[in-house]
N, C-alpha and C positions, 0 to 999 in steps of 0.2 A: 274319156279325157276330161279331168276336172278343169273347169274355168278358172279356178283359184290360181293357176300358174300361167294364165294368159297375160301378156303385157297390157299395160294401161298407159296410153299415151295422153298427157295433159300439156297443151301449148307445145313447147319444143322438147319436153322431157319424156322419155318412155321408161316407165318402171317395168322391171322384167317379170314381175308377178304382182298378185294383189294382197300380199302379205306385208304388212308394215309394222315397225316397232314403234309403239307409242312413246311420246316424251316421258321419262321417269326421272324425277329428281334424285340425285345421288348424294347431294349435301356434302361434297368432297372437294369443293373449289377453295381457294384462298384469294381473297379480293377479286372475286369473279373469274379468275384464271383457270382454265382448263389445265389438267395434268395427266399423268400416265394412267391413273384410274379410268379416266373418261376415254382414253385412247383404247384401252383393252376392253372396257364395257361395251362401247359402241363397235368397236373393230370386230369383237368376237361375234356379234349379231350380224354384221355384214358378211363375215366368213360363214355364218350359219344359214345363209341363203335368203334373208329378207330383201324384198325389193326396195323398200324405202326405210331409212333409219332416221327417225326425228330426235334430234338432240333435245334434251330436257329444258323445261322452262327457264329461259335466259333473260335475266332481268335487264331492262332498258335503262334503269337508273339504280344506284345502290339502294335506295329506300324502297324499291320494288321487289327486293328479294324476300322470299319466304323465310329463309335463314341467313346468317352471316356467310353460310358456306356454299350458297347458290352460285351457279355460273352467271356470269354478266357480259354484257356487250355495251358498256357505257363509255368505253375509251378505246381508242385505236390499238393501244398496246395489247389488248385481249385478243386481237385476231391471230396473231401468228401461231400460238399454241393450238388454236382451234383448226387452222388450215392443215396441220399435220394430220388431224383426224379426218377431215373431209377427202384429203388425198388418199388415205388408206381405204376409205369407205368405197371410193370411186374405183380403186384398183381391184377390189373384190367383185365389182360389177353391180353394186347397189347405188341408190341415189341418196345423198346426204340432204337432210332437211334439219330445220331448226324452228323451235317454238319461241317467239318473243312474247314476254309477259311483265305484267306488274301485279304484285300480290295485294295492293290495296290494304284494307283492314285486316287481312290475314298475314300480314308481313311482320317481321321482327320476331321470329320463333327460334327456339332451340331446335336442333335436329330431332327427329323422332326417337332415336336411340337415347336421347338425353331428356325425354319427357315430353318434347314438342310445345311446351308452354311459351306464352309471349314473353319476351325479354324486354325489360325497362332499359331506359338509356344507361343506368348505372350498372345494368348487367351485360351492356354490350349491344343492346338494341337501339331503336331509334323512333322518332315520332312517325306514326303511321297516317295515311291519308285515305279518304274514302269520299263518295258522292254526298254523304251526309254524316254528320257527327254522331253516328249510331254504333255501338260496338257489335262485334259479331255475336257474341253471347255474354251472359252475365260473368263479370270476373276477368273479362279481357279488355284491352286497353281502349280508351275513346279515341278514335280517330279525329283528325282535323278535317273539316269539310273543304274540299278543294274549291279554290277560286276559279274564275274564267281564266285568269292569266296562268294559274297552274295547270289547267286543262289544256291550253293553247301550247304550253311548253311541254306537256306529255305528249302531244302528237308529233312534235319536233323530235323528241326523244326516240319514239318508235321509228320514225323516219331514219334517223341517224343509225340506229341498230340494224335497220334493214340494209343500209348501205354497207355496213361492216359485214353483214351475212353474205352479201354479194361478194365482197372482197376476200372472204374467208373460204369461198368456193361452194357454198351451199346451192343447191338447185331447187329447193322448196322452202318457202317461208310460211310458218303457221302462226296466226295471231291468236293468242290464248284469251279467249272471252268466256271462259267456263269456271266452274267449281268455286264460285264465291269469290273469285278474285276481282280486281278492280273494274275490268270492263263488264263482267257479269253483274257487279254491284250497281253499275249504272243503269242496265237495262231492266233489272228486277225491280218491281214496285215494292218488294219487301226490304229493300236497303237504300232505295233512292227516294228521299222526301223533299227534293229540291223544288222550288218555285220558280226557277228561271228557265232558260232555253234547254237545259240538260235534265229537266225533271218534269214530272207530271204526266203527260200524255205519252203514248207508245212511240210516237215520232221523236219526241224530245228524249226519251230515255235511250233510244237507240242511236241517237245523234253522235255521241262520242265514238262509238263503235265504227260508224261509217266514216268519221273523220280521221280515225286512226288508219282504216283502210286506204283512204284517199292519200293520207300522209306517206304511208308505206309505199304506195305506187309511185311516189315521186323518186324514190331511191331503188326500188326492186324493178329488175328488167321485166319489160312487158312479155317477153318470150319465156319466162319462167313461172311456175304455178304459185298461186297464193291460196292458202287455206285458212279456214277460220274454225276454231274449236268453240262450240257453245254448249251450255247446260241447256238441254232441250226442254227440261221442266224443273222447277224448284221442289216438286213433290209436296207442295203445301197449298191448300185452298187459298185463292186470292193472290197467289204468287205468279211467277212466269209459267206459261202453258206451252204444250206442244203446238197448239194453234198459233201462239205468238211466234214460236220457232219457225213455223212455216212461212208466216208473213216476213219475219226477219231474213230467212233464207232468200226469198223473192227479192228483196231489197239488197242483199248482198251479192246475189248473181247479177243484178243490174249494174252494181258497182264494180264488177269485174273479178270477184271471187270464184275460184274454180271448184272448190270441194268444201263441204260442211263436215266437219269431224263431230259426231253426234254423241256426246256425253250427257250427263245430267247431275243435278244436285250440287251440294257444297256451299250454298249460300245462307242455309238456316241450320242450326245445329240439331234442332229437334225434328227435322223431316223424317218421316217414316218411309224408307226406300225398300220395295219389294225385291231385294237382291236375289237373284237366281241366274243360272246360266242363260246368257244372251238377253238379259233383261232390258238392255237398251237398244237392241236391234231394231224394234219397232219404230223408234224414233227415226233412224236413218231410213227405214223403208218408206215412212209416210212422207218425210221431207222430199225424199227423191221422187216419190210418186206424184206429189202435188205441185212440185216446182220444176222438176227436170234437172236440177242441179246434181252433180256427183256428190256422193255421201261416203262417209267412213263409219263402220260399225265398231263399237268397242264395248267392253264390259263382260267378264267372265266368258271369254271364248277361249276354250282350252283344248280342243280337239281338232284334228284334221278335218273330220266329217262335218263337224259343226261350222267350221270356216267355209268349207267348200259349199255347204248348203245355202249359206248366206249369199255368196256369190251367184250360185246356180239358180236361186229363186228371184234374182234381181232385187234383193233387199238393200244392198249396198254395192258400191263400186270398189271398196277397199275394205280390208279386215285390219284392224289394228290390235296387235296383242301387246300385253304388259306384263303382268306377273307371271304368265306361263313362259314368257321369254327369259325372265330371270330364273326360273327353275330349268329351262332348257334353251340356251341361247341357239341351239341348232334345230329348233322347232320346225322351221320351213323345210330343211333337209329331211326330217323324219316324217313330216307331213306328206311330202311328195312321195316317199317310199310307201307310206301306208295307203295313199291314193292311187299307187302303181303309175305314177307320173315320172318320167325320166327328165331330170333337170341337170344342169351343170353343177358339179362339185368343184371346190378348190383342188387344183392338181396335187397339192400337198396331201390331200385326204382321200385321193381316189382309191387307195388300197382297202379303204374300209367300206366303199360303196358296194352295195349288194344289188 
């Protein structure tokens, strides 16, 4: 029997299995509002047997969007359309989650299929912000350095979005602090050159993330799980390291975070990343082993055997799949069949179960 299909209980929520769908931007919203694309995209993966479905990076303010077409949770009117999606996910027996985000200096871009370049205000973009006035790479926009007042407002914006997540029926919130977006920009020494309480030392650079966690907890019920996605390394000498991530995970665990979603990179354009199947799994394994916190493994996990081995070896508590789920929304059902594990199928599909 594969442990991949064992339930995982975190606080009051029980995931039916250890396969989750990573948040994946669809760049298909208008003014932050979800629509039928998001219902079908997320709903089909719930039908496909995943235990946890995490909605894409959802901006806590309009200026925090990667593109003008990102989902948002900066106003109450955006809740109703998302509630329809969480209801459907729950009916399929899966758990709905949401990733709350701010893109920082990587905001204000065109969608990937339109080139992905940063948009000026004249092109429909906006002024971007960051911990320091340093662009992501040559040729990209110069961000405005956030003031302490801006930072204080940001924590309130994350809290408000968490309240909307609760109202919309989500059962897991994940704070996005990875991939070179704003919270990662603050904790990485490669993008944070501040000299105040939010820059310089390790404690100062992680301060904002800890404050965001605390702010979210004022609106997010204590009985529901709270995740944080981090970039476990910058893949650049002198940058954020795996040892830093272990230290951060210890602090996040003490702050009440339940699971660390262990990704990497994204903050430096010239980083040389040794991409290969499962290349990020060792980060989840080390953080789990050295801190005891639950971890999620991500990154080129594409086969049932690979996912099952990660769980069987105790390298992570949850396996998050992304692009493989775009190729096959029913990956969990197929994985169960390949692993000779009997799991529930939607009754509408039972005639196809072998």
